[in-house]
C-alpha positions as CSV (number, residue, x, y, z in Angstrom):
1,M,0.0,0.0,0.0
2,R,1.1,3.5,-0.6
3,I,2.0,5.8,2.2
4,A,0.2,8.5,0.2
5,D,-3.0,6.6,0.9
6,M,-2.5,6.5,4.6
7,N,-2.6,8.9,7.5
8,W,-0.3,8.9,10.5
9,M,-2.8,7.1,12.7
10,Q,-3.0,4.3,10.2
11,V,0.8,4.1,10.2
12,E,0.8,3.9,13.9
13,D,-1.8,1.0,13.9
14,Y,0.3,-0.8,11.2
15,L,3.5,-0.5,13.3
16,A,1.7,-2.3,16.1
17,G,1.9,-5.5,14.0
18,D,4.7,-5.0,11.4
19,D,7.8,-2.9,11.2
20,R,8.6,-3.2,7.5
21,C,8.5,-0.4,4.8
22,I,9.9,0.2,1.4
23,V,11.6,3.4,0.1
24,P,12.1,3.5,-3.6
25,I,14.9,5.6,-5.0
26,G,15.4,6.5,-8.7
27,S,16.8,9.3,-10.8
28,T,15.6,12.0,-13.2
29,E,17.8,11.8,-16.2
30,Q,17.8,11.3,-20.0
31,H,16.6,8.0,-21.2
32,G,16.7,8.6,-24.9
33,P,13.1,8.7,-26.3
34,L,11.7,7.4,-22.9
35,S,10.6,9.4,-19.9
36,L,13.2,11.3,-18.0
37,C,11.8,9.7,-14.9
38,V,12.1,6.0,-15.9
39,D,14.2,5.0,-12.9
40,A,11.8,6.6,-10.4
41,I,8.8,5.2,-12.2
42,L,10.1,1.7,-12.2
43,S,11.5,1.6,-8.7
44,E,8.2,2.8,-7.2
45,R,6.0,0.6,-9.4
46,V,8.0,-2.6,-8.7
47,A,7.9,-1.8,-5.0
48,I,4.2,-1.2,-4.9
49,E,3.3,-4.3,-6.8
50,A,5.7,-6.4,-4.7
51,A,4.4,-5.0,-1.4
52,E,0.7,-5.1,-2.2
53,P,-0.2,-8.7,-1.2
54,L,1.8,-8.2,2.0
55,G,0.3,-4.9,3.1
56,V,3.7,-3.3,3.5
57,P,3.7,0.5,3.1
58,V,5.7,2.0,0.2
59,Y,6.9,5.6,0.3
60,P,6.9,7.8,-2.8
61,A,10.0,7.4,-4.9
62,M,12.9,9.6,-4.3
63,P,13.1,11.1,-7.8
64,F,16.7,12.4,-7.9
65,G,20.0,10.5,-7.8
66,C,23.6,10.8,-8.8
67,A,23.9,11.2,-12.6
68,P,26.6,13.8,-13.4
69,Y,27.5,12.0,-16.7
70,F,24.1,13.0,-18.2
71,S,24.2,16.7,-17.2
72,A,24.7,17.8,-20.8
73,F,21.2,16.4,-21.6
74,P,18.5,19.0,-20.8
75,G,16.1,17.9,-18.0
76,S,18.6,15.7,-16.2
77,I,19.2,16.4,-12.6
78,S,22.2,15.1,-10.5
79,L,22.8,15.2,-6.8
80,R,26.3,15.2,-5.5
81,V,27.3,11.9,-3.9
82,E,27.4,13.5,-0.4
83,T,24.0,15.0,-0.9
84,L,22.5,11.7,-1.9
85,L,24.0,10.0,1.1
86,A,22.8,12.8,3.4
87,V,19.3,12.4,2.1
88,A,19.4,8.6,2.5
89,R,20.8,9.1,6.1
90,D,18.0,11.5,7.0
91,L,15.3,9.2,5.5
92,V,16.5,6.2,7.6
93,A,16.7,8.4,10.7
94,S,13.1,9.5,10.2
95,L,11.9,6.0,9.6
96,H,13.7,4.8,12.8
97,T,12.0,7.6,14.8
98,S,8.6,6.5,13.4
99,G,9.2,2.9,14.5
100,F,10.2,1.1,11.3
101,R,12.9,-1.4,12.0
102,R,13.0,-3.3,8.7
103,V,13.6,-1.0,5.7
104,M,14.0,-2.1,2.1
105,I,15.5,0.5,-0.3
106,V,14.4,-0.4,-3.8
107,N,16.8,1.2,-6.2
108,G,16.2,1.9,-9.9
109,H,19.4,3.7,-10.8
110,G,23.0,2.4,-11.0
111,G,24.4,5.8,-10.0
112,N,22.8,5.4,-6.5
113,S,25.0,2.4,-5.6
114,A,26.8,4.4,-2.9
115,V,23.5,4.2,-0.9
116,G,24.0,0.4,-0.7
117,N,27.4,0.9,1.0
118,L,25.9,3.4,3.4
119,T,23.3,0.9,4.6
120,Q,26.1,-1.1,6.4
121,E,27.2,2.1,8.2
122,L,23.6,2.9,9.2
123,M,23.0,-0.6,10.6
124,A,26.1,-0.1,12.8
125,E,24.5,3.1,14.0
126,Y,21.0,1.9,14.4
127,T,21.7,-1.6,15.8
128,D,18.0,-2.5,16.1
129,M,17.4,-2.0,12.3
130,S,17.8,-4.2,9.3
131,I,18.2,-2.4,6.0
132,K,18.2,-4.0,2.6
133,F,19.4,-2.3,-0.6
134,H,17.7,-4.0,-3.6
135,A,18.7,-2.9,-7.1
136,W,15.7,-4.6,-8.6
137,Y,16.8,-4.5,-12.2
138,A,20.2,-6.0,-11.4
139,A,18.9,-8.7,-9.1
140,P,20.1,-12.2,-10.1
141,R,16.9,-13.7,-11.4
142,T,15.7,-10.5,-13.0
143,M,18.9,-10.0,-14.9
144,A,19.0,-13.6,-16.0
145,K,15.5,-13.3,-17.3
146,A,16.5,-10.1,-19.1
147,K,19.4,-11.8,-20.9
148,E,17.0,-14.7,-21.8
149,V,14.5,-12.2,-23.2
150,H,16.8,-10.3,-25.5
151,A,20.4,-9.2,-26.1
152,N,22.1,-6.3,-24.5
153,P,19.9,-5.1,-21.7
154,S,21.1,-1.6,-21.1
155,H,20.3,2.1,-20.4
156,A,17.4,3.6,-22.4
157,N,17.0,0.6,-24.7
158,W,14.4,-2.1,-24.7
159,F,15.3,-3.1,-21.1
160,E,13.7,0.1,-19.7
161,N,10.9,0.3,-22.3
162,F,7.7,-0.7,-20.6
163,P,4.2,0.6,-21.4
164,W,4.5,2.9,-18.4
165,T,7.8,4.5,-19.3
166,R,7.0,5.4,-22.9
167,L,5.7,8.8,-23.9
168,A,2.6,9.4,-25.9
169,N,3.1,10.3,-29.5
170,I,6.9,9.5,-29.4
171,A,7.8,6.8,-31.9
172,M,10.6,4.3,-31.1
173,P,13.3,3.8,-33.8
174,S,12.8,0.5,-35.5
175,E,16.5,-0.2,-36.1
176,E,19.0,-1.4,-33.5
177,K,21.6,1.0,-32.5
178,P,25.3,0.0,-32.2
179,M,26.3,-0.4,-28.6
180,V,28.3,2.5,-27.2
181,D,32.0,2.1,-26.4
182,F,31.7,1.8,-22.6
183,T,35.4,2.4,-22.0
184,A,35.2,5.7,-23.8
185,L,32.0,6.6,-22.2
186,K,33.4,6.1,-18.7
187,L,36.3,8.4,-19.5
188,S,34.1,11.1,-21.1
189,S,33.0,14.5,-19.8
190,P,29.3,15.2,-19.8
191,A,29.7,16.9,-23.2
192,G,31.7,14.0,-24.5
193,A,29.0,11.5,-23.2
194,R,26.3,13.4,-25.1
195,E,28.5,13.4,-28.3
196,L,29.1,9.6,-27.9
197,L,25.5,8.7,-27.1
198,G,23.6,11.0,-29.5
199,D,20.0,10.4,-28.5
200,G,21.1,9.0,-25.2
201,C,20.4,5.3,-25.7
202,F,23.4,3.1,-25.0
203,G,22.6,0.9,-27.9
204,G,20.7,-2.3,-28.9
205,A,17.0,-2.6,-29.8
206,Y,14.8,0.3,-28.6
207,Q,11.7,-1.8,-28.1
208,I,10.6,-5.5,-28.1
209,E,7.3,-7.2,-27.6
210,D,5.3,-6.2,-24.6
211,E,4.5,-9.9,-23.8
212,K,8.3,-10.4,-23.2
213,M,8.6,-7.2,-21.2
214,L,5.6,-8.2,-19.0
215,A,7.2,-11.6,-18.3
216,L,10.4,-9.8,-17.3
217,W,8.5,-7.4,-15.1
218,A,6.7,-10.3,-13.3
219,T,10.1,-11.7,-12.5
220,G,11.3,-8.4,-11.1
221,V,8.2,-8.0,-8.9
222,E,8.4,-11.6,-7.6
223,E,12.1,-11.3,-6.8
224,T,11.5,-8.0,-5.0
225,R,8.6,-9.5,-3.0
226,E,10.8,-12.4,-1.9
227,M,13.4,-9.9,-0.6
228,L,10.7,-8.1,1.3
229,E,9.4,-11.4,2.8
230,G,12.8,-12.2,4.3
231,P,14.7,-13.4,6.0
232,W,15.7,-10.2,7.7
233,P,19.0,-10.7,9.6
234,K,19.4,-8.9,12.8
């Protein structure tokens, strides 16, 4: 259930029987012809669908992450690493004060990986908490399913092209794009990254059959739900 659909008294009642919650985090950055908010859309949606049968509350997705390499693409926003970590620290502190003790951070953006490292530090600080960092798209079964579905799952290509991340009246290119030189990309400035990427897609097919994408999505939801169910180490 969404925290947006609850009031504080309902949260208090919930905490009398369960201490789990989910905090999705994403990014607002270029995704080629797809929405700038792909990572936030996907992290929140996968969290909501995973949590729904369990009745675990899901917070609104944190829509900004660390993405300096896309700063030359208009509309992209990037937090400094220290800002992102400060936000994550404050979120966990607030959740602890509220009474949550098992927190799952569902991540939708590779640039947020530093938050995963922070969780170990936070559990040393809040010794009565268990915090999981779950990059849903890179989880073992989900990634294995992606590689089974189609070649080259990557940024802004078919791998992130779901019915809910497309934009109305924006046509997807029908041809496959050559994959970017990742070594060159990692060494590039933001302007150089834009020059290398062109439309922003890393390469590969832009879109594949929705039937295959929905099967991939089902795997991601199922794997996220299993993480939420536990076990939760103390």
